[in-house]
SEDOPA-651454 format. One line per 4 residues: number of its first residue (from 1); their letters; for each residue x, y, z of N, C-alpha, C. Coordinates in steps of 0.1 Angstrom, whole numbers, plus 5000, padded with zeros to 4 digits. Atoms other than C-alpha are relative to their C-alpha. Example, Ala and Ser with C-alpha at 12.3 -4.5 7.8 and 13.67 -1.06 7.14 Angstrom:
<sites>
1) AS) 5009 4988 5000 5123 4955 5078 5009 5012 5000 ~ 4991 4989 5000 5137 4989 5071 4992 5011 5008;
</sites>
This chain:
<sites>
1) MPLS) 5002 4988 5000 2819 1541 5352 4995 5005 5013 ~ 5004 4995 4987 2818 1562 5384 4989 5009 4999 ~ 5011 4992 4999 2787 1580 5375 4987 4990 5004 ~ 5012 5006 4991 2757 1569 5399 4989 5005 4990;
5) RRAL) 5013 4997 5004 2722 1570 5385 4994 5010 5011 ~ 5003 4990 4988 2714 1586 5418 5006 5017 4999 ~ 4994 4988 5002 2738 1614 5410 4995 5008 4989 ~ 5006 4993 5014 2726 1619 5375 4987 5005 5002;
9) LGTA) 5015 4995 5000 2690 1623 5384 4998 5012 5008 ~ 5001 4987 4993 2697 1652 5405 5004 5011 4993 ~ 4994 4987 5008 2709 1688 5397 5014 4998 5004 ~ 4986 4997 5000 2745 1697 5395 5006 5003 5013;
13) AALP) 4996 4995 4985 2752 1699 5432 5014 5001 5002 ~ 4983 5001 4997 2790 1693 5431 5006 5007 4990 ~ 4996 4992 5010 2794 1716 5401 5003 5013 5004 ~ 4999 4985 4999 2808 1752 5399 4987 5007 4995;
17) FAAA) 5014 4991 5003 2775 1763 5383 4991 4996 5008 ~ 5009 5002 4992 2756 1749 5411 4994 5011 5008 ~ 5004 4987 4992 2757 1784 5427 4988 5006 4992 ~ 5012 4996 5008 2726 1789 5402 4987 4997 5009;
21) RAQS) 5012 5003 4991 2704 1774 5431 4997 5012 5008 ~ 5002 4988 4992 2708 1808 5448 4994 5010 4993 ~ 5006 4989 5010 2694 1829 5419 4987 4997 5000 ~ 5016 5000 5001 2657 1835 5413 5001 4993 4985;
25) PQEV) 5002 5008 5013 2642 1813 5384 5004 5007 4989 ~ 4999 4991 5011 2642 1842 5361 5016 5002 4996 ~ 4987 4998 5003 2681 1844 5363 5008 4987 4996 ~ 4992 5014 5001 2692 1807 5357 4995 4994 4988;
29) IRIG) 5004 5008 5014 2692 1789 5324 5000 4985 5004 ~ 5001 5013 4995 2681 1753 5331 4999 4991 4988 ~ 4999 5009 5010 2689 1724 5308 4995 4987 5006 ~ 5005 5014 4995 2670 1691 5311 5005 4990 4993;
33) VLTD) 4994 5010 5009 2687 1661 5298 4991 4986 5002 ~ 5009 5011 5001 2660 1636 5290 5006 4988 4992 ~ 4990 5011 5006 2677 1602 5285 4995 4985 5006 ~ 5001 5015 4994 2678 1564 5293 5013 4997 5009;
37) LAGP) 4990 5001 4989 2697 1561 5326 5000 4985 5004 ~ 4999 5014 4992 2690 1524 5332 4994 4988 4989 ~ 5004 5009 5011 2676 1508 5298 5008 4995 4990 ~ 4993 5004 5011 2688 1494 5264 5008 5011 4994;
41) YRDV) 4993 4989 5006 2701 1528 5254 5010 5007 5010 ~ 4995 4991 4988 2718 1537 5286 5015 5004 4996 ~ 4987 4998 5003 2753 1533 5273 5001 5010 4987 ~ 5002 4990 5013 2744 1549 5239 4999 5012 5003;
45) TGPV) 5005 4987 4997 2731 1578 5255 5003 5003 5016 ~ 4999 4999 4987 2726 1581 5293 5010 5007 5007 ~ 4992 4993 4990 2751 1590 5318 5011 5008 4992 ~ 4990 4994 5005 2778 1599 5295 4994 5014 4990;
49) SVAC) 5005 4989 5006 2753 1622 5275 4999 5011 5012 ~ 5001 4990 4988 2747 1640 5310 5014 5004 5002 ~ 4986 4996 4999 2785 1641 5313 5003 5011 4990 ~ 4997 4994 5011 2788 1656 5280 4993 5017 5001;
53) VRQA) 5008 4988 4998 2761 1684 5288 5009 5009 5010 ~ 4995 4993 4988 2779 1691 5322 5014 5006 4994 ~ 4987 4996 5006 2813 1695 5302 4997 5012 4993 ~ 5003 4987 5009 2797 1720 5277 4998 5014 5011;
57) VEEF) 5004 4991 4991 2782 1740 5307 5014 5006 5009 ~ 4988 4996 4992 2816 1740 5327 5009 5008 4991 ~ 4992 4991 5010 2835 1752 5297 4994 5014 4997 ~ 5007 4987 5003 2809 1779 5289 5001 5011 5011;
61) TAEN) 5002 4991 4986 2805 1793 5325 5013 5003 5004 ~ 4985 4996 4997 2844 1794 5329 5003 5011 4994 ~ 4998 4988 5007 2843 1819 5303 4990 5011 5002 ~ 5010 4991 4996 2812 1836 5312 4993 4998 5013;
65) PGIR) 5004 5004 4986 2809 1834 5348 4986 5009 5006 ~ 5012 4992 4997 2780 1860 5350 4988 4993 4996 ~ 5013 5007 5004 2755 1834 5333 4999 4987 5009 ~ 5000 5011 4990 2743 1809 5358 4993 4987 4992;
69) VEVI) 5005 5010 5006 2734 1775 5344 4999 4986 5008 ~ 5004 5012 4993 2717 1744 5359 4997 4989 4992 ~ 5004 5012 5006 2716 1710 5347 4993 4989 5008 ~ 5005 5010 4992 2690 1683 5358 4997 4989 4990;
73) AADH) 5001 5010 5009 2684 1648 5342 4990 4990 5006 ~ 5009 5009 4997 2658 1622 5342 5000 4989 4991 ~ 5000 5015 5009 2651 1585 5328 4987 5002 4996 ~ 5015 5002 5006 2622 1584 5303 4997 4985 5000;
77) QNKP) 5002 5016 5000 2625 1544 5305 4994 4996 4986 ~ 5005 5004 5015 2617 1545 5267 4985 5000 4999 ~ 5014 5000 5000 2581 1551 5275 4994 5013 4998 ~ 5004 4987 5005 2564 1579 5256 4992 5007 5011;
81) DVGL) 5006 4992 4989 2541 1587 5284 5006 5005 5012 ~ 4990 4996 4991 2568 1588 5310 5008 5014 4996 ~ 4991 4990 5004 2589 1611 5289 4993 5013 4998 ~ 5011 4989 5003 2559 1634 5279 4998 5006 5014;
85) NIVR) 5006 4994 4986 2549 1638 5316 5013 5008 5008 ~ 4988 4994 4994 2586 1647 5326 5003 5012 4996 ~ 4998 4988 5007 2589 1673 5301 4988 5009 5004 ~ 5011 4992 4996 2554 1688 5312 5004 5007 5014;
89) QWFD) 4998 4995 4987 2565 1689 5347 5013 5009 5000 ~ 4989 4988 5003 2601 1706 5338 4996 5011 4996 ~ 5004 4986 5004 2584 1733 5321 4990 5006 5008 ~ 5008 4993 4991 2558 1739 5345 5003 5002 5012;
93) TRGV) 4996 4998 4986 2575 1736 5377 5013 5001 5003 ~ 4986 4999 4996 2611 1733 5375 5008 5011 4990 ~ 4993 4992 5008 2618 1761 5351 5009 4997 4990 ~ 4992 5002 5011 2635 1743 5324 4997 5008 4987;
97) DVVT) 5001 4992 5011 2643 1762 5293 5002 4991 4986 ~ 4997 5007 5011 2658 1735 5269 5000 4984 5004 ~ 4999 5016 5000 2653 1697 5266 5011 4994 4990 ~ 4991 5004 5005 2684 1680 5255 5002 4985 4999;
101) DVGN) 4998 5015 5001 2694 1642 5244 4987 4995 4994 ~ 5013 5006 5003 2659 1627 5244 5000 4984 4995 ~ 4995 5014 5006 2671 1594 5223 4987 4993 4994 ~ 5012 5008 5007 2637 1576 5217 4992 5008 4992;
105) SAIA) 5007 4991 5011 2619 1588 5184 4988 5002 5003 ~ 5014 5000 4999 2586 1582 5196 4998 5011 5012 ~ 4999 4990 4990 2593 1604 5228 5003 5014 4995 ~ 4995 4989 5006 2611 1630 5207 4988 5007 4990;
109) LGIN) 5010 4995 5007 2581 1633 5183 4987 5006 5008 ~ 5010 4998 4991 2558 1635 5213 5001 5013 5007 ~ 4998 4987 4994 2574 1664 5230 5003 5012 4992 ~ 4997 4989 5009 2579 1686 5200 4986 5010 5000;
113) PICV) 5010 4989 4999 2543 1702 5202 4998 5007 5014 ~ 5000 4995 4988 2548 1705 5238 5010 5013 5002 ~ 4991 4990 5001 2580 1726 5232 4994 5012 4992 ~ 5005 4990 5005 2562 1747 5210 4989 5008 5006;
117) ERDK) 5010 4994 4994 2533 1753 5230 5005 5008 5013 ~ 4992 4992 4987 2555 1764 5261 5011 5009 4994 ~ 4991 4992 5003 2578 1781 5238 5015 4996 5005 ~ 4989 5006 4994 2608 1761 5249 5008 4993 4989;
121) VHLN) 4995 5006 5010 2637 1746 5231 5002 4984 4999 ~ 4999 5014 5002 2640 1708 5219 5012 5000 4992 ~ 4987 5003 5007 2676 1702 5213 5002 4987 4999 ~ 5001 5014 4999 2676 1668 5202 5016 4995 4995;
125) ASAA) 4986 5004 5004 2711 1649 5201 4998 4985 4997 ~ 4999 5015 5001 2700 1612 5200 4988 4991 4996 ~ 5013 5006 5007 2664 1605 5184 5004 4999 4985 ~ 4995 5004 5015 2671 1590 5151 4990 5006 4987;
129) TSDL) 5010 5001 5009 2640 1597 5132 5001 5014 4991 ~ 4998 4987 5010 2644 1623 5102 4988 5005 4999 ~ 5010 4992 5001 2610 1634 5105 5000 5011 5009 ~ 4998 4990 4992 2621 1658 5132 5004 5013 4993;
133) TGRA) 4997 4988 5007 2634 1680 5104 4992 4999 4986 ~ 5011 5002 5011 2606 1668 5080 4986 5005 5004 ~ 5012 4997 4998 2570 1667 5085 4996 5006 5013 ~ 5000 4994 4986 2575 1673 5123 5008 5010 5004;
137) CTPN) 4991 4990 4997 2598 1701 5121 4991 5013 5007 ~ 5006 4990 4992 2589 1730 5144 5012 5010 5003 ~ 4990 4987 4997 2606 1767 5151 5006 4998 5012 ~ 4995 5000 4985 2617 1754 5186 5008 4987 4999;
141) TIHW) 4993 5012 5000 2635 1721 5173 5012 5001 4992 ~ 4990 5004 5009 2670 1714 5164 5004 4987 5000 ~ 4996 5013 5000 2682 1681 5154 5015 4998 4999 ~ 4987 4998 4997 2719 1677 5162 5009 4989 4992;
145) SYDT) 4988 5011 5003 2742 1644 5158 4997 4994 4987 ~ 5001 5010 5011 2726 1623 5131 4986 4998 4997 ~ 5013 5006 5000 2693 1609 5117 4999 4988 4992 ~ 4999 5013 5007 2681 1579 5098 5003 5003 4985;
149) WCFA) 4997 4998 5015 2683 1596 5063 5015 5000 5000 ~ 4987 4999 5000 2719 1604 5070 5008 4987 5002 ~ 4993 5013 4998 2730 1571 5082 4995 4988 4989 ~ 5005 5009 5010 2710 1553 5058 5006 5002 4986;
153) NTSG) 4992 4996 5015 2726 1572 5029 5014 4995 5002 ~ 4986 5002 4999 2760 1566 5043 5002 4984 4999 ~ 4996 5013 4999 2756 1529 5050 4993 4992 4986 ~ 5004 5006 5010 2732 1519 5022 5005 5003 4988;
157) TALT) 4994 4995 5012 2746 1537 4994 5015 4992 4998 ~ 4985 5005 4998 2783 1528 5003 5001 4985 4996 ~ 4998 5014 4999 2779 1492 5010 4993 4991 4988 ~ 5005 5005 5013 2756 1485 4981 5010 5002 4987;
161) RMGG) 4990 4998 5010 2783 1499 4957 5012 4993 5003 ~ 4989 5008 4995 2807 1479 4976 5000 4983 4996 ~ 5004 5015 5003 2791 1447 4963 4989 4994 5010 ~ 5009 5005 4992 2765 1442 4991 4986 5005 4994;
165) DSWY) 5012 4995 5005 2736 1444 4969 4987 4993 5002 ~ 5013 5007 4996 2710 1421 4987 5000 5000 5015 ~ 4997 4996 4986 2700 1430 5022 4987 4992 5007 ~ 5011 5007 4993 2679 1413 5049 4999 5011 5012;
169) FITA) 4999 4992 4989 2668 1436 5079 4993 4994 5013 ~ 5006 5001 4989 2662 1430 5116 4996 5012 5007 ~ 5005 4988 4997 2641 1459 5129 4992 5000 5012 ~ 5006 4997 4989 2633 1472 5162 4985 5007 4996;
173) DYAF) 5014 4998 5003 2592 1475 5161 4996 5012 5005 ~ 5007 4985 4997 2586 1513 5167 5005 5009 4991 ~ 4996 4989 5012 2592 1545 5148 5014 5000 4999 ~ 4986 4996 5004 2630 1547 5152 5004 4987 4992;
177) GHAI) 4994 5011 5008 2635 1511 5137 4996 5000 4987 ~ 5005 5002 5015 2610 1512 5109 5005 5013 4992 ~ 4995 4990 5009 2624 1548 5099 5013 4995 4994 ~ 4987 5004 5006 2658 1534 5095 4998 4989 4990;
181) QRDT) 5002 5009 5011 2645 1504 5075 4995 5006 4988 ~ 5007 4993 5011 2625 1528 5053 5011 5007 4992 ~ 4989 4990 5005 2653 1553 5048 5011 4991 4993 ~ 4990 5006 5004 2679 1526 5042 4997 4993 4985;
185) SRFI) 5005 5008 5010 2659 1506 5018 4999 5008 4987 ~ 5001 4989 5011 2655 1537 4996 5015 5000 4993 ~ 4987 4997 5006 2691 1542 4991 5006 4986 4995 ~ 4995 5012 5004 2699 1504 4988 4995 4999 4986;
189) EAAG) 5007 5003 5013 2673 1503 4957 5007 5011 4990 ~ 4995 4991 5008 2686 1535 4944 5015 5000 4994 ~ 4984 5004 5003 2722 1522 4943 5000 4987 4991 ~ 5001 5012 5009 2708 1491 4923 5001 4987 5009;
193) GRVL) 4999 5011 4993 2705 1467 4952 4985 4995 5002 ~ 5015 5005 4996 2673 1447 4968 4999 4998 5013 ~ 5001 5003 4986 2660 1443 5001 4990 4987 4998 ~ 5006 5012 5000 2649 1406 5004 4991 4995 5008;
197) GASA) 5010 5001 4991 2631 1408 5034 5004 5006 5015 ~ 4999 4994 4988 2627 1419 5072 4991 4994 5010 ~ 5007 5007 4989 2618 1408 5106 5000 5011 5010 ~ 5002 4990 4990 2603 1432 5132 5001 4994 5013;
201) YPFP) 4999 5005 4987 2611 1424 5168 4994 5009 5012 ~ 5005 4992 4988 2593 1436 5200 5010 5007 5008 ~ 4990 4992 4992 2610 1465 5217 4992 5007 5010 ~ 4986 5004 4996 2623 1466 5244 5000 4986 5006;
205) QTTD) 5001 5011 4991 2612 1432 5254 5009 4989 4995 ~ 4994 5010 5005 2634 1413 5232 5015 4998 5003 ~ 4986 5002 4998 2668 1397 5242 5005 4986 4992 ~ 4997 5014 5007 2666 1363 5221 4998 5003 4985;
209) FSAF) 5004 4996 5012 2671 1371 5184 5003 4988 4989 ~ 4998 5010 5009 2676 1336 5171 4992 4998 4989 ~ 5008 5004 5011 2645 1331 5152 5003 5010 4988 ~ 4997 4987 5009 2650 1366 5135 5014 4997 4992;
213) LLQA) 4987 5004 5005 2687 1355 5127 4998 4988 4989 ~ 5002 5012 5007 2675 1321 5112 4995 5004 4986 ~ 5008 4995 5011 2651 1340 5089 5011 5008 4991 ~ 4991 4992 5008 2679 1363 5079 5011 4990 4992;
217) RASR) 4991 5009 5005 2702 1333 5070 4996 4992 4988 ~ 5007 5009 5009 2676 1316 5051 4997 5008 4985 ~ 5001 4992 5011 2673 1346 5029 5010 5004 4990 ~ 4989 4997 5008 2706 1345 5015 5005 5012 4995;
221) AKVL) 4997 4986 5002 2710 1381 5017 5016 5002 5002 ~ 4986 4999 4997 2747 1394 5015 5003 5010 5010 ~ 4998 4990 4989 2741 1421 5041 4989 4999 5009 ~ 5013 5000 4990 2721 1420 5073 5001 5015 5006;
225) GLAM) 5002 4986 4994 2710 1454 5081 4992 4999 5016 ~ 5005 5000 4987 2706 1459 5118 4993 5014 5006 ~ 5008 4991 4998 2678 1484 5124 4998 5002 5014 ~ 5003 5000 4985 2683 1489 5162 5012 5007 5007;
229) AGDD) 4990 4994 4993 2707 1503 5187 5002 4995 5014 ~ 4998 5003 4986 2721 1500 5222 5003 4986 5002 ~ 4996 5011 4995 2721 1466 5242 4995 4990 4988 ~ 5007 5008 5010 2697 1453 5214 5012 4997 4989;
233) LVNC) 4988 5001 5012 2725 1457 5187 5011 4991 5006 ~ 4990 5009 4994 2752 1441 5210 4995 4987 5003 ~ 5004 5013 5000 2732 1413 5216 4997 4992 4988 ~ 5003 5007 5016 2720 1405 5180 5013 4998 4995;
237) VKQA) 4988 5004 5007 2756 1407 5168 5008 4988 5007 ~ 4996 5011 4993 2767 1384 5195 4994 4988 4996 ~ 5008 5009 5005 2742 1360 5185 5002 4995 4987 ~ 4999 5003 5016 2747 1363 5147 5015 4994 4999;
241) QEFG) 4986 5008 5002 2784 1353 5154 4999 4984 5005 ~ 5002 5013 4994 2774 1324 5175 4993 4990 4989 ~ 5008 5008 5011 2749 1313 5145 5009 4999 4987 ~ 4991 5000 5012 2780 1317 5121 4995 5008 4988;
245) LTRG) 5005 4992 5012 2762 1342 5098 5013 5006 4994 ~ 4990 4993 5007 2796 1359 5091 5010 4991 4995 ~ 4989 5010 5004 2814 1326 5082 4992 4991 4991 ~ 5004 5010 5008 2810 1296 5060 4999 5005 4984;
249) NNPM) 5001 4997 5013 2802 1295 5022 4993 5013 4995 ~ 5008 4988 5005 2778 1326 5020 5001 5008 5012 ~ 4999 4990 4988 2789 1350 5049 4993 5011 4996 ~ 5008 4986 5001 2768 1380 5056 5010 5012 5006;
253) RLAA) 4995 4988 4994 2781 1415 5061 4991 5004 5008 ~ 5011 4995 4991 2767 1430 5091 5003 5015 5001 ~ 5002 4984 5002 2756 1468 5089 4992 5004 5011 ~ 5006 4991 4991 2750 1487 5120 4995 5013 4995;
257) IIGS) 5004 4988 5007 2729 1514 5104 5001 5011 5010 ~ 5000 4989 4987 2727 1533 5140 5010 4993 5009 ~ 4991 5006 4988 2758 1516 5157 5009 5012 5006 ~ 4992 4990 4994 2785 1534 5175 5012 4993 5009;
261) VTGV) 4988 5005 4995 2820 1530 5190 4995 4993 5015 ~ 5003 5004 4987 2801 1524 5225 4998 4985 4998 ~ 5004 5014 5002 2784 1492 5211 5014 4991 4997 ~ 4987 5008 5005 2819 1480 5194 5007 4997 5015;
265) MAAG) 4992 5003 4988 2836 1484 5228 4992 4990 5010 ~ 5009 5009 4991 2808 1467 5248 4999 4986 4995 ~ 4999 5015 5006 2808 1437 5226 5014 4994 5000 ~ 4987 5004 5002 2844 1436 5220 5003 4999 4985;
269) MQTM) 4993 5001 5015 2867 1439 5187 4997 4985 4994 ~ 5000 5016 5004 2865 1399 5185 4987 4998 4993 ~ 5015 5003 5002 2828 1400 5181 4997 5011 4987 ~ 5002 4989 5009 2825 1433 5160 5009 5001 4988;
273) QGMF) 4989 4999 5012 2855 1428 5136 4992 4999 4988 ~ 5007 5001 5013 2844 1434 5102 4986 5008 4998 ~ 5012 4994 5001 2811 1452 5108 5002 5014 4998 ~ 5000 4987 5007 2804 1485 5091 4989 5008 5008;
277) IAET) 5005 4989 4992 2792 1515 5110 4999 5012 4996 ~ 5001 4987 5004 2780 1549 5102 5001 5008 5013 ~ 4996 4989 4990 2791 1577 5124 5002 5011 4997 ~ 4997 4987 5005 2792 1615 5123 5011 5006 5010;
281) FYWD) 4990 4996 4991 2817 1617 5151 5008 4988 5007 ~ 4992 5013 4995 2846 1593 5161 5013 5009 5009 ~ 4993 4990 4989 2868 1606 5192 5013 5000 4995 ~ 4985 5001 5005 2900 1595 5173 5001 5006 4987;
285) QDER) 5001 4996 5014 2892 1615 5142 5012 5011 4997 ~ 4990 4987 5001 2916 1646 5146 5004 5004 5012 ~ 4997 4994 4987 2932 1666 5173 4992 5006 5006 ~ 5012 4993 4993 2902 1685 5181 4993 4988 5008;
289) TRAF) 5008 5012 4994 2883 1653 5188 5007 4994 5011 ~ 4993 5007 4990 2910 1639 5208 5000 5008 5012 ~ 4999 4991 4988 2913 1669 5229 4987 5001 5007 ~ 5011 5000 4992 2878 1670 5236 5000 4988 5008;
293) TRRL) 5001 5012 4992 2878 1634 5246 5009 4999 5012 ~ 4991 4997 4987 2908 1639 5270 4994 5008 5009 ~ 5006 4990 4990 2891 1669 5288 4988 4992 5005 ~ 5013 5007 4996 2857 1648 5291 5004 4989 5009;
297) QQRQ) 4997 5015 4990 2875 1616 5305 5005 5007 5014 ~ 4992 4993 4988 2895 1638 5330 4991 5007 5009 ~ 5012 4992 4991 2869 1664 5342 4988 4995 5004 ~ 5012 5005 4993 2838 1643 5344 5002 4986 5006;
301) RLGE) 4996 5013 4993 2859 1614 5358 4994 4987 4993 ~ 5008 5009 5009 2848 1590 5331 5010 4987 5000 ~ 4989 5011 5001 2883 1571 5332 5004 4999 4986 ~ 4994 4999 5012 2904 1566 5302 4994 4986 4991;
305) TVFP) 5006 5011 5010 2884 1535 5287 4985 5004 4996 ~ 5014 4996 5004 2851 1553 5283 5002 5011 4988 ~ 4997 4993 5012 2849 1570 5248 4987 5004 4996 ~ 5012 4994 5005 2821 1594 5237 4998 4997 4987;
309) NYVH) 5005 5000 5012 2800 1586 5207 4994 5012 4994 ~ 5007 4987 5006 2783 1608 5182 4988 5006 5007 ~ 5009 4993 4992 2753 1613 5205 5005 5007 5011 ~ 4995 4991 4988 2774 1622 5235 5005 5013 4996;
313) AGNY) 4993 4988 5006 2794 1646 5213 4990 5010 4997 ~ 5010 4991 5004 2762 1660 5199 4994 5008 5012 ~ 5007 4993 4988 2749 1669 5234 5009 5010 5004 ~ 4990 4987 4998 2782 1689 5240 4999 5010 4991;
317) SGVL) 5001 4989 5011 2782 1705 5207 4987 5009 5002 ~ 5013 4993 5002 2746 1714 5207 4998 5009 5012 ~ 5002 4993 4987 2744 1726 5245 5010 5012 4997 ~ 4989 4990 5000 2776 1748 5237 4997 5010 4990;
321) HYLK) 5004 4991 5008 2760 1763 5208 4988 5008 5003 ~ 5009 4993 4994 2729 1770 5227 5002 5011 5009 ~ 4995 4989 4989 2747 1787 5255 5005 5012 4994 ~ 4996 4989 5008 2764 1810 5228 4990 5008 4996;
325) AVKE) 5012 4992 5004 2731 1820 5215 4993 5007 5012 ~ 5005 4994 4987 2719 1826 5252 5008 5014 5001 ~ 4988 4987 4999 2751 1849 5256 4995 5012 4992 ~ 5003 4989 5010 2739 1868 5224 4988 5008 5004;
329) LGVA) 5014 4994 4997 2705 1874 5234 4997 5006 5013 ~ 5002 4997 4987 2707 1878 5269 4993 4991 5008 ~ 5009 5011 4993 2693 1854 5298 4986 5002 4998 ~ 5015 4995 4998 2660 1872 5301 4990 4998 4987;
333) RAKA) 5006 5002 5012 2652 1872 5265 5000 4985 4995 ~ 4998 5014 5002 2664 1836 5260 4990 4991 5006 ~ 5012 5006 4993 2640 1824 5287 4988 5002 4996 ~ 5010 4996 5005 2614 1843 5273 4994 4994 4988;
337) SGRE) 5004 5006 5011 2613 1827 5241 5011 4990 4994 ~ 4992 5010 5005 2627 1794 5230 5002 5000 4985 ~ 5000 4998 5013 2619 1802 5195 5010 5011 4994 ~ 4991 4989 5003 2640 1832 5194 5014 4996 5000;
341) VVAL) 4990 5006 4998 2668 1812 5207 5005 4990 4988 ~ 4997 5009 5011 2666 1787 5180 5002 5007 4985 ~ 4999 4992 5015 2663 1814 5150 5014 5004 5002 ~ 4986 4994 5000 2696 1830 5164 5011 4987 4998;
345) MKRM) 4988 5012 5003 2715 1793 5164 4999 4996 4987 ~ 5000 5004 5017 2703 1790 5127 5008 5011 4993 ~ 4994 4989 5007 2719 1823 5118 5015 4999 5006 ~ 4986 5000 4994 2752 1816 5140 5005 4987 4995;
349) PTDD) 4993 5011 5000 2778 1794 5128 5005 4993 5010 ~ 4995 5008 4988 2788 1764 5149 5014 4997 4997 ~ 4984 5005 5001 2824 1755 5159 5001 4994 5012 ~ 4998 5006 4988 2834 1733 5185 5009 4989 4998;
353) DAYG) 4990 5011 4999 2861 1706 5195 4995 4987 4994 ~ 5004 5014 5001 2837 1676 5190 4994 5001 4985 ~ 5006 5002 5015 2819 1686 5155 5008 5011 4990 ~ 4992 4991 5009 2843 1712 5143 4989 5013 4994;
357) QGRV) 5010 4989 5006 2827 1740 5119 4988 4993 4993 ~ 5009 5005 5007 2793 1736 5106 4989 5011 5001 ~ 5013 4993 5000 2757 1751 5106 4988 4994 5001 ~ 5012 5007 4996 2721 1747 5114 4990 5006 4988;
361) REDG) 5008 4996 5010 2697 1746 5086 4987 5007 5005 ~ 5012 4996 4997 2665 1763 5082 4988 4993 5006 ~ 5010 5009 4994 2646 1731 5089 5004 4995 5015 ~ 4994 5003 4984 2666 1728 5123 5011 4988 4999;
365) RKIH) 4989 5012 5001 2690 1701 5108 5015 5006 5001 ~ 4986 4998 4998 2726 1704 5121 5007 4993 4990 ~ 4993 5006 5014 2749 1698 5090 5016 4999 5004 ~ 4985 5004 4998 2784 1681 5093 5002 4988 4991;
369) PSHL) 4999 5010 5008 2801 1653 5075 4996 4987 5006 ~ 5005 5014 4995 2791 1615 5079 5010 4991 4996 ~ 4989 5009 5004 2816 1587 5078 4995 4985 5002 ~ 5002 5013 5000 2814 1549 5071 5013 4995 5005;
373) YEVK) 4987 5006 4993 2839 1529 5094 4998 4984 4999 ~ 5001 5015 4998 2848 1492 5094 5008 4997 5014 ~ 4993 5005 4987 2857 1476 5127 5012 4993 4997 ~ 4986 5007 5001 2894 1467 5129 4998 4986 5006;
377) RPEE) 4998 5011 4992 2905 1433 5139 5007 5001 5014 ~ 4996 4999 4986 2915 1428 5174 5016 5005 5000 ~ 4983 5002 5000 2954 1426 5164 5004 5014 4994 ~ 4997 4990 5007 2951 1457 5143 4999 5014 5009;
381) SRYP) 5002 4990 4992 2942 1480 5173 5013 5003 5010 ~ 4986 4998 4994 2972 1500 5187 4998 5006 5014 ~ 5003 4993 4987 2956 1516 5219 4985 5000 5003 ~ 5012 5001 4996 2924 1517 5237 4990 5008 4993;
385) GDVY) 5007 4990 5008 2896 1531 5216 5003 4999 4985 ~ 4995 4999 5015 2914 1526 5184 4994 4986 4992 ~ 5007 5011 5004 2886 1503 5169 4996 5001 4984 ~ 5005 4997 5010 2877 1520 5135 5011 5001 4987;
389) RLAV) 4993 4999 5011 2891 1520 5099 4991 5007 4992 ~ 5008 4990 5009 2876 1549 5076 4997 4992 4988 ~ 5006 5005 5015 2858 1534 5045 4998 5009 4991 ~ 5006 4992 5006 2840 1563 5034 4998 5014 5005;
393) TIPA) 5005 4986 4994 2834 1601 5041 4990 5006 4991 ~ 5010 4994 5007 2803 1618 5029 5001 5015 5004 ~ 4997 4988 4995 2808 1656 5028 4986 5006 5005 ~ 5014 4995 4991 2782 1677 5050 4990 5002 4989;
397) EEAF) 5012 4998 5008 2761 1690 5021 4995 4989 4992 ~ 5006 5014 5006 2755 1654 5008 4997 4990 5010 ~ 5003 5010 4991 2753 1637 5041 4986 4999 5004 ~ 5014 5002 4993 2718 1646 5051 4990 5005 4988;
401) RPLN) 5009 4999 5009 2685 1649 5033 5000 5015 4995 ~ 5001 4985 5008 2681 1681 5007 4989 5006 5008 ~ 5010 4989 4992 2663 1711 5023 4987 4998 4994 ~ 5013 4998 5004 2635 1709 4999 4994 4983 4998;
405) EGGC) 5007 5014 5002 2627 1671 5001 4995 4996 5013 ~ 5004 5004 4990 2619 1667 5036 4986 5004 5006 ~ 5013 4996 5000 2585 1685 5036 4998 5008 5014 ~ 5001 4992 4987 2593 1708 5067 4992 5013 4995;
409) PLVQ) 5008 4985 5003 2567 1738 5066 5008 5012 5004 ~ 4992 4988 4998 2595 1761 5078 5008 5004 4987 ~ 4994 4999 5013 2610 1756 5044 4993 5010 4990 ~ 5007 4992 5009 2600 1782 5019 5000 4991 4986;
413) A) 5001 5006 5013 2592 1766 4984 5009 5007 4990;
</sites>
């Protein structure tokens, strides 16, 4: 991937909208991409998230040349104190108006009150916790691509009904992992299944999952739920295959509750074949998603073997919708109140080539369908990026937690 960390950490100096540098701070919309540029979630979020934000800005400014937009990016290193300090600095000294991507759930929950205090927009495309539209919802926050409730519903319910009625979890030991396990367990039990046990591993220090995999095999569960993402997911799946968990007399199905096409391609189809993965976006889903992917690969110089996942696509979709709201309000009003921008984003219908048509609910939850895919065998793949077979689609109105169940204080009783 020809996107260097050095280039991504700076502003968009080589891009058409870099002319924003010559404008006064009050005339420029500044977007801060807070992401993982070097750690375990680099490929799941990171450089391609930044590229997708830039793609959205390029497309918007091409049609609206009078609106100046600048993109900056920073690496939170998966450390809450680092992430929160970056956001404070962005708001206080860099004139940033909206923070997008974010990734780490602990950081996402931590920056929520900062965005409220500074009246900025928190446009989260990659943190998993469903608390962002529940107890921790704010009038300044929109949660875009997915959440733990959505993917837990998609994976837990469907796989249990398909015969996988006993589960064991290997879980990242922080807010993200525990939320996945909690939410998925609820759907497994509601569908008539059981959770036989779980192992929590230290994050992000763990690379050897052998002890946890041995405990999973000893449980004799039918499904191994992987409550993790990024490099951890790839490493754990590889080791599960080496240990023979998917073979023998009692093979386990592997379920990546928060997986993606990125992880499949990193590990290889030979390793990931047969795994079930929930996604809200797949690049090869329809003509619009394919067109978006081709533009991204070409204009951001990603190459033909890099494919966006639902997080990447969520950054494109969310930023594009944000900029449409900025246009309606005017730059001055948008910069003056992030809360007013978010309120307008909730009233406006969404529509773009990545996620199609949708809407943003009162609690800040972006609504769209969710899908359960099974990874194909290598010999079934017809071209690069052709990795999935669709198993189940959950309609938009059923894919996410009902509005009245989240506990969001913005929702009227």
